[in-house]
mmCIF file of the protein (N, C-alpha, C, O) and its ligand, coordinates in Angstrom:
data_MODEL
# 
_entry.id   MODEL 
# 
loop_
_entity.id 
_entity.type 
_entity.pdbx_number_of_molecules 
1 polymer     1 
2 non-polymer 1 
# 
_entity_poly.entity_id                      1 
_entity_poly.type                           'polypeptide(L)' 
_entity_poly.nstd_linkage                   no 
_entity_poly.nstd_monomer                   no 
_entity_poly.pdbx_seq_one_letter_code       MATKKKPFIKLQCKECKRINYFTRKSKQKKAERKLEFKKFCKWCRKNTIHKESKR 
_entity_poly.pdbx_seq_one_letter_code_can   MATKKKPFIKLQCKECKRINYFTRKSKQKKAERKLEFKKFCKWCRKNTIHKESKR 
_entity_poly.pdbx_strand_id                 A 
# 
loop_
_entity_poly_seq.entity_id 
_entity_poly_seq.num 
_entity_poly_seq.mon_id 
_entity_poly_seq.hetero 
1 1  MET n 
1 2  ALA n 
1 3  THR n 
1 4  LYS n 
1 5  LYS n 
1 6  LYS n 
1 7  PRO n 
1 8  PHE n 
1 9  ILE n 
1 10 LYS n 
1 11 LEU n 
1 12 GLN n 
1 13 CYS n 
1 14 LYS n 
1 15 GLU n 
1 16 CYS n 
1 17 LYS n 
1 18 ARG n 
1 19 ILE n 
1 20 ASN n 
1 21 TYR n 
1 22 PHE n 
1 23 THR n 
1 24 ARG n 
1 25 LYS n 
1 26 SER n 
1 27 LYS n 
1 28 GLN n 
1 29 LYS n 
1 30 LYS n 
1 31 ALA n 
1 32 GLU n 
1 33 ARG n 
1 34 LYS n 
1 35 LEU n 
1 36 GLU n 
1 37 PHE n 
1 38 LYS n 
1 39 LYS n 
1 40 PHE n 
1 41 CYS n 
1 42 LYS n 
1 43 TRP n 
1 44 CYS n 
1 45 ARG n 
1 46 LYS n 
1 47 ASN n 
1 48 THR n 
1 49 ILE n 
1 50 HIS n 
1 51 LYS n 
1 52 GLU n 
1 53 SER n 
1 54 LYS n 
1 55 ARG n 
# 
loop_
_struct_asym.id 
_struct_asym.entity_id 
A 1 
B 2 
# 
loop_
_chem_comp.id 
_chem_comp.type 
_chem_comp.mon_nstd_flag 
ALA 'L-peptide linking' y 
ARG 'L-peptide linking' y 
ASN 'L-peptide linking' y 
CYS 'L-peptide linking' y 
GLN 'L-peptide linking' y 
GLU 'L-peptide linking' y 
HIS 'L-peptide linking' y 
ILE 'L-peptide linking' y 
LEU 'L-peptide linking' y 
LYS 'L-peptide linking' y 
MET 'L-peptide linking' y 
PHE 'L-peptide linking' y 
PRO 'L-peptide linking' y 
SER 'L-peptide linking' y 
THR 'L-peptide linking' y 
TRP 'L-peptide linking' y 
TYR 'L-peptide linking' y 
ZN  non-polymer         . 
# 
_pdbx_entity_nonpoly.entity_id   2 
_pdbx_entity_nonpoly.name        ? 
_pdbx_entity_nonpoly.comp_id     ZN 
# 
_pdbx_nonpoly_scheme.asym_id         B 
_pdbx_nonpoly_scheme.entity_id       2 
_pdbx_nonpoly_scheme.mon_id          ZN 
_pdbx_nonpoly_scheme.ndb_seq_num     1 
_pdbx_nonpoly_scheme.pdb_seq_num     101 
_pdbx_nonpoly_scheme.auth_seq_num    101 
_pdbx_nonpoly_scheme.pdb_mon_id      ZN 
_pdbx_nonpoly_scheme.auth_mon_id     ZN 
_pdbx_nonpoly_scheme.pdb_strand_id   A 
_pdbx_nonpoly_scheme.pdb_ins_code    . 
# 
loop_
_atom_site.group_PDB 
_atom_site.id 
_atom_site.type_symbol 
_atom_site.label_atom_id 
_atom_site.label_alt_id 
_atom_site.label_comp_id 
_atom_site.label_asym_id 
_atom_site.label_entity_id 
_atom_site.label_seq_id 
_atom_site.pdbx_PDB_ins_code 
_atom_site.Cartn_x 
_atom_site.Cartn_y 
_atom_site.Cartn_z 
_atom_site.occupancy 
_atom_site.B_iso_or_equiv 
_atom_site.pdbx_formal_charge 
_atom_site.auth_seq_id 
_atom_site.auth_comp_id 
_atom_site.auth_asym_id 
_atom_site.auth_atom_id 
_atom_site.pdbx_PDB_model_num 
ATOM   1   N  N  . MET A 1 1  ? 5.876  20.937  -17.377 1.00 0.00 ? 1   MET A N  1 
ATOM   2   C  CA . MET A 1 1  ? 5.204  20.254  -16.273 1.00 0.00 ? 1   MET A CA 1 
ATOM   3   C  C  . MET A 1 1  ? 6.125  20.137  -15.065 1.00 0.00 ? 1   MET A C  1 
ATOM   4   O  O  . MET A 1 1  ? 7.241  19.630  -15.164 1.00 0.00 ? 1   MET A O  1 
ATOM   5   N  N  . ALA A 1 2  ? 5.662  20.592  -13.982 1.00 0.00 ? 2   ALA A N  1 
ATOM   6   C  CA . ALA A 1 2  ? 6.449  20.481  -12.755 1.00 0.00 ? 2   ALA A CA 1 
ATOM   7   C  C  . ALA A 1 2  ? 6.434  19.042  -12.271 1.00 0.00 ? 2   ALA A C  1 
ATOM   8   O  O  . ALA A 1 2  ? 5.393  18.391  -12.188 1.00 0.00 ? 2   ALA A O  1 
ATOM   9   N  N  . THR A 1 3  ? 7.588  18.592  -11.967 1.00 0.00 ? 3   THR A N  1 
ATOM   10  C  CA . THR A 1 3  ? 7.651  17.207  -11.501 1.00 0.00 ? 3   THR A CA 1 
ATOM   11  C  C  . THR A 1 3  ? 7.513  17.153  -9.988  1.00 0.00 ? 3   THR A C  1 
ATOM   12  O  O  . THR A 1 3  ? 8.382  17.580  -9.229  1.00 0.00 ? 3   THR A O  1 
ATOM   13  N  N  . LYS A 1 4  ? 6.433  16.635  -9.618  1.00 0.00 ? 4   LYS A N  1 
ATOM   14  C  CA . LYS A 1 4  ? 6.235  16.450  -8.182  1.00 0.00 ? 4   LYS A CA 1 
ATOM   15  C  C  . LYS A 1 4  ? 6.633  15.035  -7.816  1.00 0.00 ? 4   LYS A C  1 
ATOM   16  O  O  . LYS A 1 4  ? 6.646  14.123  -8.643  1.00 0.00 ? 4   LYS A O  1 
ATOM   17  N  N  . LYS A 1 5  ? 6.942  14.899  -6.595  1.00 0.00 ? 5   LYS A N  1 
ATOM   18  C  CA . LYS A 1 5  ? 7.269  13.558  -6.140  1.00 0.00 ? 5   LYS A CA 1 
ATOM   19  C  C  . LYS A 1 5  ? 6.027  12.687  -6.183  1.00 0.00 ? 5   LYS A C  1 
ATOM   20  O  O  . LYS A 1 5  ? 4.951  13.054  -5.710  1.00 0.00 ? 5   LYS A O  1 
ATOM   21  N  N  . LYS A 1 6  ? 6.218  11.559  -6.752  1.00 0.00 ? 6   LYS A N  1 
ATOM   22  C  CA . LYS A 1 6  ? 5.109  10.611  -6.757  1.00 0.00 ? 6   LYS A CA 1 
ATOM   23  C  C  . LYS A 1 6  ? 5.463  9.470   -5.821  1.00 0.00 ? 6   LYS A C  1 
ATOM   24  O  O  . LYS A 1 6  ? 6.098  8.491   -6.210  1.00 0.00 ? 6   LYS A O  1 
ATOM   25  N  N  . PRO A 1 7  ? 5.050  9.619   -4.624  1.00 0.00 ? 7   PRO A N  1 
ATOM   26  C  CA . PRO A 1 7  ? 5.459  8.621   -3.644  1.00 0.00 ? 7   PRO A CA 1 
ATOM   27  C  C  . PRO A 1 7  ? 4.810  7.273   -3.899  1.00 0.00 ? 7   PRO A C  1 
ATOM   28  O  O  . PRO A 1 7  ? 3.608  7.148   -4.134  1.00 0.00 ? 7   PRO A O  1 
ATOM   29  N  N  . PHE A 1 8  ? 5.642  6.312   -3.840  1.00 0.00 ? 8   PHE A N  1 
ATOM   30  C  CA . PHE A 1 8  ? 5.117  4.960   -3.930  1.00 0.00 ? 8   PHE A CA 1 
ATOM   31  C  C  . PHE A 1 8  ? 4.730  4.499   -2.532  1.00 0.00 ? 8   PHE A C  1 
ATOM   32  O  O  . PHE A 1 8  ? 5.398  4.775   -1.535  1.00 0.00 ? 8   PHE A O  1 
ATOM   33  N  N  . ILE A 1 9  ? 3.667  3.813   -2.520  1.00 0.00 ? 9   ILE A N  1 
ATOM   34  C  CA . ILE A 1 9  ? 3.194  3.301   -1.245  1.00 0.00 ? 9   ILE A CA 1 
ATOM   35  C  C  . ILE A 1 9  ? 3.420  1.803   -1.209  1.00 0.00 ? 9   ILE A C  1 
ATOM   36  O  O  . ILE A 1 9  ? 3.122  1.076   -2.156  1.00 0.00 ? 9   ILE A O  1 
ATOM   37  N  N  . LYS A 1 10 ? 3.938  1.387   -0.124  1.00 0.00 ? 10  LYS A N  1 
ATOM   38  C  CA . LYS A 1 10 ? 4.120  -0.044  0.042   1.00 0.00 ? 10  LYS A CA 1 
ATOM   39  C  C  . LYS A 1 10 ? 2.886  -0.615  0.714   1.00 0.00 ? 10  LYS A C  1 
ATOM   40  O  O  . LYS A 1 10 ? 2.338  -0.049  1.661   1.00 0.00 ? 10  LYS A O  1 
ATOM   41  N  N  . LEU A 1 11 ? 2.486  -1.713  0.208   1.00 0.00 ? 11  LEU A N  1 
ATOM   42  C  CA . LEU A 1 11 ? 1.360  -2.383  0.831   1.00 0.00 ? 11  LEU A CA 1 
ATOM   43  C  C  . LEU A 1 11 ? 1.869  -3.595  1.596   1.00 0.00 ? 11  LEU A C  1 
ATOM   44  O  O  . LEU A 1 11 ? 2.417  -4.546  1.038   1.00 0.00 ? 11  LEU A O  1 
ATOM   45  N  N  . GLN A 1 12 ? 1.664  -3.511  2.858   1.00 0.00 ? 12  GLN A N  1 
ATOM   46  C  CA . GLN A 1 12 ? 2.241  -4.497  3.752   1.00 0.00 ? 12  GLN A CA 1 
ATOM   47  C  C  . GLN A 1 12 ? 1.151  -5.412  4.288   1.00 0.00 ? 12  GLN A C  1 
ATOM   48  O  O  . GLN A 1 12 ? 0.102  -4.965  4.754   1.00 0.00 ? 12  GLN A O  1 
ATOM   49  N  N  . CYS A 1 13 ? 1.425  -6.666  4.208   1.00 0.00 ? 13  CYS A N  1 
ATOM   50  C  CA . CYS A 1 13 ? 0.485  -7.648  4.727   1.00 0.00 ? 13  CYS A CA 1 
ATOM   51  C  C  . CYS A 1 13 ? 0.339  -7.469  6.228   1.00 0.00 ? 13  CYS A C  1 
ATOM   52  O  O  . CYS A 1 13 ? 1.316  -7.339  6.965   1.00 0.00 ? 13  CYS A O  1 
ATOM   53  N  N  . LYS A 1 14 ? -0.891 -7.467  6.643   1.00 0.00 ? 14  LYS A N  1 
ATOM   54  C  CA . LYS A 1 14 ? -1.141 -7.223  8.057   1.00 0.00 ? 14  LYS A CA 1 
ATOM   55  C  C  . LYS A 1 14 ? -0.743 -8.431  8.905   1.00 0.00 ? 14  LYS A C  1 
ATOM   56  O  O  . LYS A 1 14 ? -0.491 -8.305  10.103  1.00 0.00 ? 14  LYS A O  1 
ATOM   57  N  N  . GLU A 1 15 ? -0.692 -9.550  8.297   1.00 0.00 ? 15  GLU A N  1 
ATOM   58  C  CA . GLU A 1 15 ? -0.430 -10.758 9.084   1.00 0.00 ? 15  GLU A CA 1 
ATOM   59  C  C  . GLU A 1 15 ? 1.048  -11.106 9.148   1.00 0.00 ? 15  GLU A C  1 
ATOM   60  O  O  . GLU A 1 15 ? 1.582  -11.368 10.226  1.00 0.00 ? 15  GLU A O  1 
ATOM   61  N  N  . CYS A 1 16 ? 1.697  -11.110 8.023   1.00 0.00 ? 16  CYS A N  1 
ATOM   62  C  CA . CYS A 1 16 ? 3.107  -11.502 8.050   1.00 0.00 ? 16  CYS A CA 1 
ATOM   63  C  C  . CYS A 1 16 ? 4.042  -10.306 7.955   1.00 0.00 ? 16  CYS A C  1 
ATOM   64  O  O  . CYS A 1 16 ? 5.259  -10.438 8.082   1.00 0.00 ? 16  CYS A O  1 
ATOM   65  N  N  . LYS A 1 17 ? 3.459  -9.149  7.731   1.00 0.00 ? 17  LYS A N  1 
ATOM   66  C  CA . LYS A 1 17 ? 4.221  -7.895  7.682   1.00 0.00 ? 17  LYS A CA 1 
ATOM   67  C  C  . LYS A 1 17 ? 5.176  -7.807  6.499   1.00 0.00 ? 17  LYS A C  1 
ATOM   68  O  O  . LYS A 1 17 ? 6.099  -6.993  6.491   1.00 0.00 ? 17  LYS A O  1 
ATOM   69  N  N  . ARG A 1 18 ? 4.952  -8.622  5.542   1.00 0.00 ? 18  ARG A N  1 
ATOM   70  C  CA . ARG A 1 18 ? 5.797  -8.530  4.360   1.00 0.00 ? 18  ARG A CA 1 
ATOM   71  C  C  . ARG A 1 18 ? 5.183  -7.559  3.371   1.00 0.00 ? 18  ARG A C  1 
ATOM   72  O  O  . ARG A 1 18 ? 3.966  -7.383  3.312   1.00 0.00 ? 18  ARG A O  1 
ATOM   73  N  N  . ILE A 1 19 ? 6.039  -6.945  2.612   1.00 0.00 ? 19  ILE A N  1 
ATOM   74  C  CA . ILE A 1 19 ? 5.565  -6.007  1.615   1.00 0.00 ? 19  ILE A CA 1 
ATOM   75  C  C  . ILE A 1 19 ? 5.410  -6.735  0.295   1.00 0.00 ? 19  ILE A C  1 
ATOM   76  O  O  . ILE A 1 19 ? 6.371  -7.256  -0.270  1.00 0.00 ? 19  ILE A O  1 
ATOM   77  N  N  . ASN A 1 20 ? 4.218  -6.755  -0.164  1.00 0.00 ? 20  ASN A N  1 
ATOM   78  C  CA . ASN A 1 20 ? 3.920  -7.541  -1.360  1.00 0.00 ? 20  ASN A CA 1 
ATOM   79  C  C  . ASN A 1 20 ? 3.555  -6.700  -2.567  1.00 0.00 ? 20  ASN A C  1 
ATOM   80  O  O  . ASN A 1 20 ? 3.725  -7.130  -3.707  1.00 0.00 ? 20  ASN A O  1 
ATOM   81  N  N  . TYR A 1 21 ? 3.059  -5.518  -2.320  1.00 0.00 ? 21  TYR A N  1 
ATOM   82  C  CA . TYR A 1 21 ? 2.573  -4.724  -3.434  1.00 0.00 ? 21  TYR A CA 1 
ATOM   83  C  C  . TYR A 1 21 ? 3.019  -3.278  -3.294  1.00 0.00 ? 21  TYR A C  1 
ATOM   84  O  O  . TYR A 1 21 ? 3.282  -2.769  -2.205  1.00 0.00 ? 21  TYR A O  1 
ATOM   85  N  N  . PHE A 1 22 ? 3.086  -2.659  -4.442  1.00 0.00 ? 22  PHE A N  1 
ATOM   86  C  CA . PHE A 1 22 ? 3.372  -1.227  -4.456  1.00 0.00 ? 22  PHE A CA 1 
ATOM   87  C  C  . PHE A 1 22 ? 2.277  -0.534  -5.226  1.00 0.00 ? 22  PHE A C  1 
ATOM   88  O  O  . PHE A 1 22 ? 1.723  -1.073  -6.184  1.00 0.00 ? 22  PHE A O  1 
ATOM   89  N  N  . THR A 1 23 ? 1.983  0.648   -4.797  1.00 0.00 ? 23  THR A N  1 
ATOM   90  C  CA . THR A 1 23 ? 1.012  1.427   -5.532  1.00 0.00 ? 23  THR A CA 1 
ATOM   91  C  C  . THR A 1 23 ? 1.399  2.884   -5.431  1.00 0.00 ? 23  THR A C  1 
ATOM   92  O  O  . THR A 1 23 ? 2.276  3.263   -4.654  1.00 0.00 ? 23  THR A O  1 
ATOM   93  N  N  . ARG A 1 24 ? 0.744  3.676   -6.216  1.00 0.00 ? 24  ARG A N  1 
ATOM   94  C  CA . ARG A 1 24 ? 1.012  5.109   -6.140  1.00 0.00 ? 24  ARG A CA 1 
ATOM   95  C  C  . ARG A 1 24 ? -0.121 5.800   -5.428  1.00 0.00 ? 24  ARG A C  1 
ATOM   96  O  O  . ARG A 1 24 ? -1.275 5.376   -5.485  1.00 0.00 ? 24  ARG A O  1 
ATOM   97  N  N  . LYS A 1 25 ? 0.225  6.845   -4.775  1.00 0.00 ? 25  LYS A N  1 
ATOM   98  C  CA . LYS A 1 25 ? -0.795 7.584   -4.057  1.00 0.00 ? 25  LYS A CA 1 
ATOM   99  C  C  . LYS A 1 25 ? -1.639 8.358   -5.057  1.00 0.00 ? 25  LYS A C  1 
ATOM   100 O  O  . LYS A 1 25 ? -1.136 8.907   -6.037  1.00 0.00 ? 25  LYS A O  1 
ATOM   101 N  N  . SER A 1 26 ? -2.894 8.384   -4.788  1.00 0.00 ? 26  SER A N  1 
ATOM   102 C  CA . SER A 1 26 ? -3.774 9.128   -5.662  1.00 0.00 ? 26  SER A CA 1 
ATOM   103 C  C  . SER A 1 26 ? -3.592 10.621  -5.413  1.00 0.00 ? 26  SER A C  1 
ATOM   104 O  O  . SER A 1 26 ? -2.943 11.035  -4.452  1.00 0.00 ? 26  SER A O  1 
ATOM   105 N  N  . LYS A 1 27 ? -4.165 11.396  -6.279  1.00 0.00 ? 27  LYS A N  1 
ATOM   106 C  CA . LYS A 1 27 ? -3.948 12.838  -6.185  1.00 0.00 ? 27  LYS A CA 1 
ATOM   107 C  C  . LYS A 1 27 ? -4.721 13.493  -5.051  1.00 0.00 ? 27  LYS A C  1 
ATOM   108 O  O  . LYS A 1 27 ? -4.492 14.655  -4.718  1.00 0.00 ? 27  LYS A O  1 
ATOM   109 N  N  . GLN A 1 28 ? -5.605 12.763  -4.485  1.00 0.00 ? 28  GLN A N  1 
ATOM   110 C  CA . GLN A 1 28 ? -6.436 13.337  -3.434  1.00 0.00 ? 28  GLN A CA 1 
ATOM   111 C  C  . GLN A 1 28 ? -5.593 13.661  -2.204  1.00 0.00 ? 28  GLN A C  1 
ATOM   112 O  O  . GLN A 1 28 ? -5.056 12.780  -1.532  1.00 0.00 ? 28  GLN A O  1 
ATOM   113 N  N  . LYS A 1 29 ? -5.505 14.920  -1.948  1.00 0.00 ? 29  LYS A N  1 
ATOM   114 C  CA . LYS A 1 29 ? -4.699 15.318  -0.783  1.00 0.00 ? 29  LYS A CA 1 
ATOM   115 C  C  . LYS A 1 29 ? -5.471 15.156  0.512   1.00 0.00 ? 29  LYS A C  1 
ATOM   116 O  O  . LYS A 1 29 ? -4.906 14.976  1.590   1.00 0.00 ? 29  LYS A O  1 
ATOM   117 N  N  . LYS A 1 30 ? -6.767 15.225  0.364   1.00 0.00 ? 30  LYS A N  1 
ATOM   118 C  CA . LYS A 1 30 ? -7.574 15.155  1.576   1.00 0.00 ? 30  LYS A CA 1 
ATOM   119 C  C  . LYS A 1 30 ? -7.565 13.750  2.177   1.00 0.00 ? 30  LYS A C  1 
ATOM   120 O  O  . LYS A 1 30 ? -7.756 13.553  3.377   1.00 0.00 ? 30  LYS A O  1 
ATOM   121 N  N  . ALA A 1 31 ? -7.342 12.822  1.320   1.00 0.00 ? 31  ALA A N  1 
ATOM   122 C  CA . ALA A 1 31 ? -7.397 11.443  1.801   1.00 0.00 ? 31  ALA A CA 1 
ATOM   123 C  C  . ALA A 1 31 ? -6.120 11.105  2.559   1.00 0.00 ? 31  ALA A C  1 
ATOM   124 O  O  . ALA A 1 31 ? -5.126 10.665  1.980   1.00 0.00 ? 31  ALA A O  1 
ATOM   125 N  N  . GLU A 1 32 ? -6.173 11.314  3.807   1.00 0.00 ? 32  GLU A N  1 
ATOM   126 C  CA . GLU A 1 32 ? -5.002 10.987  4.610   1.00 0.00 ? 32  GLU A CA 1 
ATOM   127 C  C  . GLU A 1 32 ? -5.196 9.702   5.393   1.00 0.00 ? 32  GLU A C  1 
ATOM   128 O  O  . GLU A 1 32 ? -4.369 9.307   6.215   1.00 0.00 ? 32  GLU A O  1 
ATOM   129 N  N  . ARG A 1 33 ? -6.277 9.094   5.117   1.00 0.00 ? 33  ARG A N  1 
ATOM   130 C  CA . ARG A 1 33 ? -6.490 7.796   5.743   1.00 0.00 ? 33  ARG A CA 1 
ATOM   131 C  C  . ARG A 1 33 ? -5.490 6.797   5.195   1.00 0.00 ? 33  ARG A C  1 
ATOM   132 O  O  . ARG A 1 33 ? -5.020 6.912   4.064   1.00 0.00 ? 33  ARG A O  1 
ATOM   133 N  N  . LYS A 1 34 ? -5.192 5.861   5.987   1.00 0.00 ? 34  LYS A N  1 
ATOM   134 C  CA . LYS A 1 34 ? -4.329 4.800   5.482   1.00 0.00 ? 34  LYS A CA 1 
ATOM   135 C  C  . LYS A 1 34 ? -5.146 3.895   4.582   1.00 0.00 ? 34  LYS A C  1 
ATOM   136 O  O  . LYS A 1 34 ? -6.277 3.508   4.878   1.00 0.00 ? 34  LYS A O  1 
ATOM   137 N  N  . LEU A 1 35 ? -4.528 3.590   3.497   1.00 0.00 ? 35  LEU A N  1 
ATOM   138 C  CA . LEU A 1 35 ? -5.215 2.743   2.543   1.00 0.00 ? 35  LEU A CA 1 
ATOM   139 C  C  . LEU A 1 35 ? -5.151 1.298   2.990   1.00 0.00 ? 35  LEU A C  1 
ATOM   140 O  O  . LEU A 1 35 ? -4.194 0.841   3.615   1.00 0.00 ? 35  LEU A O  1 
ATOM   141 N  N  . GLU A 1 36 ? -6.186 0.624   2.649   1.00 0.00 ? 36  GLU A N  1 
ATOM   142 C  CA . GLU A 1 36 ? -6.217 -0.801  2.947   1.00 0.00 ? 36  GLU A CA 1 
ATOM   143 C  C  . GLU A 1 36 ? -6.725 -1.548  1.745   1.00 0.00 ? 36  GLU A C  1 
ATOM   144 O  O  . GLU A 1 36 ? -7.751 -1.194  1.163   1.00 0.00 ? 36  GLU A O  1 
ATOM   145 N  N  . PHE A 1 37 ? -6.024 -2.552  1.384   1.00 0.00 ? 37  PHE A N  1 
ATOM   146 C  CA . PHE A 1 37 ? -6.450 -3.364  0.257   1.00 0.00 ? 37  PHE A CA 1 
ATOM   147 C  C  . PHE A 1 37 ? -6.473 -4.819  0.663   1.00 0.00 ? 37  PHE A C  1 
ATOM   148 O  O  . PHE A 1 37 ? -5.628 -5.303  1.417   1.00 0.00 ? 37  PHE A O  1 
ATOM   149 N  N  . LYS A 1 38 ? -7.445 -5.477  0.150   1.00 0.00 ? 38  LYS A N  1 
ATOM   150 C  CA . LYS A 1 38 ? -7.470 -6.915  0.385   1.00 0.00 ? 38  LYS A CA 1 
ATOM   151 C  C  . LYS A 1 38 ? -6.812 -7.576  -0.813  1.00 0.00 ? 38  LYS A C  1 
ATOM   152 O  O  . LYS A 1 38 ? -7.321 -7.543  -1.933  1.00 0.00 ? 38  LYS A O  1 
ATOM   153 N  N  . LYS A 1 39 ? -5.683 -8.167  -0.541  1.00 0.00 ? 39  LYS A N  1 
ATOM   154 C  CA . LYS A 1 39 ? -4.918 -8.749  -1.626  1.00 0.00 ? 39  LYS A CA 1 
ATOM   155 C  C  . LYS A 1 39 ? -4.425 -10.128 -1.227  1.00 0.00 ? 39  LYS A C  1 
ATOM   156 O  O  . LYS A 1 39 ? -4.421 -10.530 -0.063  1.00 0.00 ? 39  LYS A O  1 
ATOM   157 N  N  . PHE A 1 40 ? -4.020 -10.805 -2.254  1.00 0.00 ? 40  PHE A N  1 
ATOM   158 C  CA . PHE A 1 40 ? -3.500 -12.139 -1.995  1.00 0.00 ? 40  PHE A CA 1 
ATOM   159 C  C  . PHE A 1 40 ? -2.059 -12.045 -1.535  1.00 0.00 ? 40  PHE A C  1 
ATOM   160 O  O  . PHE A 1 40 ? -1.224 -11.426 -2.193  1.00 0.00 ? 40  PHE A O  1 
ATOM   161 N  N  . CYS A 1 41 ? -1.784 -12.647 -0.432  1.00 0.00 ? 41  CYS A N  1 
ATOM   162 C  CA . CYS A 1 41 ? -0.418 -12.694 0.068   1.00 0.00 ? 41  CYS A CA 1 
ATOM   163 C  C  . CYS A 1 41 ? 0.150  -14.072 -0.210  1.00 0.00 ? 41  CYS A C  1 
ATOM   164 O  O  . CYS A 1 41 ? -0.381 -15.089 0.235   1.00 0.00 ? 41  CYS A O  1 
ATOM   165 N  N  . LYS A 1 42 ? 1.224  -14.078 -0.943  1.00 0.00 ? 42  LYS A N  1 
ATOM   166 C  CA . LYS A 1 42 ? 1.786  -15.380 -1.315  1.00 0.00 ? 42  LYS A CA 1 
ATOM   167 C  C  . LYS A 1 42 ? 2.476  -16.040 -0.131  1.00 0.00 ? 42  LYS A C  1 
ATOM   168 O  O  . LYS A 1 42 ? 2.709  -17.249 -0.127  1.00 0.00 ? 42  LYS A O  1 
ATOM   169 N  N  . TRP A 1 43 ? 2.796  -15.240 0.864   1.00 0.00 ? 43  TRP A N  1 
ATOM   170 C  CA . TRP A 1 43 ? 3.460  -15.793 2.042   1.00 0.00 ? 43  TRP A CA 1 
ATOM   171 C  C  . TRP A 1 43 ? 2.445  -16.449 2.979   1.00 0.00 ? 43  TRP A C  1 
ATOM   172 O  O  . TRP A 1 43 ? 2.686  -17.510 3.555   1.00 0.00 ? 43  TRP A O  1 
ATOM   173 N  N  . CYS A 1 44 ? 1.319  -15.781 3.105   1.00 0.00 ? 44  CYS A N  1 
ATOM   174 C  CA . CYS A 1 44 ? 0.255  -16.358 3.933   1.00 0.00 ? 44  CYS A CA 1 
ATOM   175 C  C  . CYS A 1 44 ? -0.591 -17.336 3.129   1.00 0.00 ? 44  CYS A C  1 
ATOM   176 O  O  . CYS A 1 44 ? -1.344 -18.138 3.682   1.00 0.00 ? 44  CYS A O  1 
ATOM   177 N  N  . ARG A 1 45 ? -0.450 -17.248 1.829   1.00 0.00 ? 45  ARG A N  1 
ATOM   178 C  CA . ARG A 1 45 ? -1.235 -18.082 0.912   1.00 0.00 ? 45  ARG A CA 1 
ATOM   179 C  C  . ARG A 1 45 ? -2.727 -17.883 1.079   1.00 0.00 ? 45  ARG A C  1 
ATOM   180 O  O  . ARG A 1 45 ? -3.513 -18.830 1.031   1.00 0.00 ? 45  ARG A O  1 
ATOM   181 N  N  . LYS A 1 46 ? -3.089 -16.658 1.271   1.00 0.00 ? 46  LYS A N  1 
ATOM   182 C  CA . LYS A 1 46 ? -4.509 -16.342 1.348   1.00 0.00 ? 46  LYS A CA 1 
ATOM   183 C  C  . LYS A 1 46 ? -4.681 -14.842 1.174   1.00 0.00 ? 46  LYS A C  1 
ATOM   184 O  O  . LYS A 1 46 ? -3.712 -14.083 1.142   1.00 0.00 ? 46  LYS A O  1 
ATOM   185 N  N  . ASN A 1 47 ? -5.913 -14.445 1.065   1.00 0.00 ? 47  ASN A N  1 
ATOM   186 C  CA . ASN A 1 47 ? -6.188 -13.027 0.981   1.00 0.00 ? 47  ASN A CA 1 
ATOM   187 C  C  . ASN A 1 47 ? -6.103 -12.396 2.357   1.00 0.00 ? 47  ASN A C  1 
ATOM   188 O  O  . ASN A 1 47 ? -6.744 -12.842 3.309   1.00 0.00 ? 47  ASN A O  1 
ATOM   189 N  N  . THR A 1 48 ? -5.315 -11.373 2.439   1.00 0.00 ? 48  THR A N  1 
ATOM   190 C  CA . THR A 1 48 ? -5.179 -10.685 3.709   1.00 0.00 ? 48  THR A CA 1 
ATOM   191 C  C  . THR A 1 48 ? -5.327 -9.193  3.474   1.00 0.00 ? 48  THR A C  1 
ATOM   192 O  O  . THR A 1 48 ? -5.366 -8.723  2.337   1.00 0.00 ? 48  THR A O  1 
ATOM   193 N  N  . ILE A 1 49 ? -5.408 -8.479  4.546   1.00 0.00 ? 49  ILE A N  1 
ATOM   194 C  CA . ILE A 1 49 ? -5.460 -7.021  4.432   1.00 0.00 ? 49  ILE A CA 1 
ATOM   195 C  C  . ILE A 1 49 ? -4.046 -6.493  4.278   1.00 0.00 ? 49  ILE A C  1 
ATOM   196 O  O  . ILE A 1 49 ? -3.144 -6.830  5.045   1.00 0.00 ? 49  ILE A O  1 
ATOM   197 N  N  . HIS A 1 50 ? -3.884 -5.674  3.285   1.00 0.00 ? 50  HIS A N  1 
ATOM   198 C  CA . HIS A 1 50 ? -2.602 -5.040  3.066   1.00 0.00 ? 50  HIS A CA 1 
ATOM   199 C  C  . HIS A 1 50 ? -2.741 -3.567  3.383   1.00 0.00 ? 50  HIS A C  1 
ATOM   200 O  O  . HIS A 1 50 ? -3.593 -2.865  2.839   1.00 0.00 ? 50  HIS A O  1 
ATOM   201 N  N  . LYS A 1 51 ? -1.906 -3.135  4.249   1.00 0.00 ? 51  LYS A N  1 
ATOM   202 C  CA . LYS A 1 51 ? -1.996 -1.752  4.700   1.00 0.00 ? 51  LYS A CA 1 
ATOM   203 C  C  . LYS A 1 51 ? -0.875 -0.919  4.147   1.00 0.00 ? 51  LYS A C  1 
ATOM   204 O  O  . LYS A 1 51 ? 0.233  -1.396  3.901   1.00 0.00 ? 51  LYS A O  1 
ATOM   205 N  N  . GLU A 1 52 ? -1.190 0.322   3.963   1.00 0.00 ? 52  GLU A N  1 
ATOM   206 C  CA . GLU A 1 52 ? -0.188 1.271   3.524   1.00 0.00 ? 52  GLU A CA 1 
ATOM   207 C  C  . GLU A 1 52 ? 0.911  1.372   4.575   1.00 0.00 ? 52  GLU A C  1 
ATOM   208 O  O  . GLU A 1 52 ? 0.647  1.491   5.772   1.00 0.00 ? 52  GLU A O  1 
ATOM   209 N  N  . SER A 1 53 ? 2.107  1.324   4.108   1.00 0.00 ? 53  SER A N  1 
ATOM   210 C  CA . SER A 1 53 ? 3.226  1.435   5.043   1.00 0.00 ? 53  SER A CA 1 
ATOM   211 C  C  . SER A 1 53 ? 4.180  2.485   4.546   1.00 0.00 ? 53  SER A C  1 
ATOM   212 O  O  . SER A 1 53 ? 4.676  2.402   3.422   1.00 0.00 ? 53  SER A O  1 
ATOM   213 N  N  . LYS A 1 54 ? 4.437  3.456   5.362   1.00 0.00 ? 54  LYS A N  1 
ATOM   214 C  CA . LYS A 1 54 ? 5.366  4.499   4.937   1.00 0.00 ? 54  LYS A CA 1 
ATOM   215 C  C  . LYS A 1 54 ? 6.797  4.039   5.168   1.00 0.00 ? 54  LYS A C  1 
ATOM   216 O  O  . LYS A 1 54 ? 7.138  3.528   6.235   1.00 0.00 ? 54  LYS A O  1 
ATOM   217 N  N  . ARG A 1 55 ? 7.594  4.220   4.189   1.00 0.00 ? 55  ARG A N  1 
ATOM   218 C  CA . ARG A 1 55 ? 8.994  3.807   4.169   1.00 0.00 ? 55  ARG A CA 1 
ATOM   219 C  C  . ARG A 1 55 ? 9.111  2.335   3.944   1.00 0.00 ? 55  ARG A C  1 
ATOM   220 O  O  . ARG A 1 55 ? 10.220 1.804   3.897   1.00 0.00 ? 55  ARG A O  1 
HETATM 221 ZN ZN . ZN  B 2 .  ? 1.083  -12.244 4.546   1.00 0.00 2 101 ZN  A ZN 1 
# 
């Protein structure tokens, strides 16, 4: 099996800009949209939008 890089994506809170979650990119190459997840941010103490952040 060829080992391809499996980039981890950081999910950054849109409000406080902190990185709270990590996820892996799905295999879909066509999906170049930035991912957005609604997650609980412990810093904001509420559900916020978490955006994919490169690096
Ligand atoms: Zn936050």
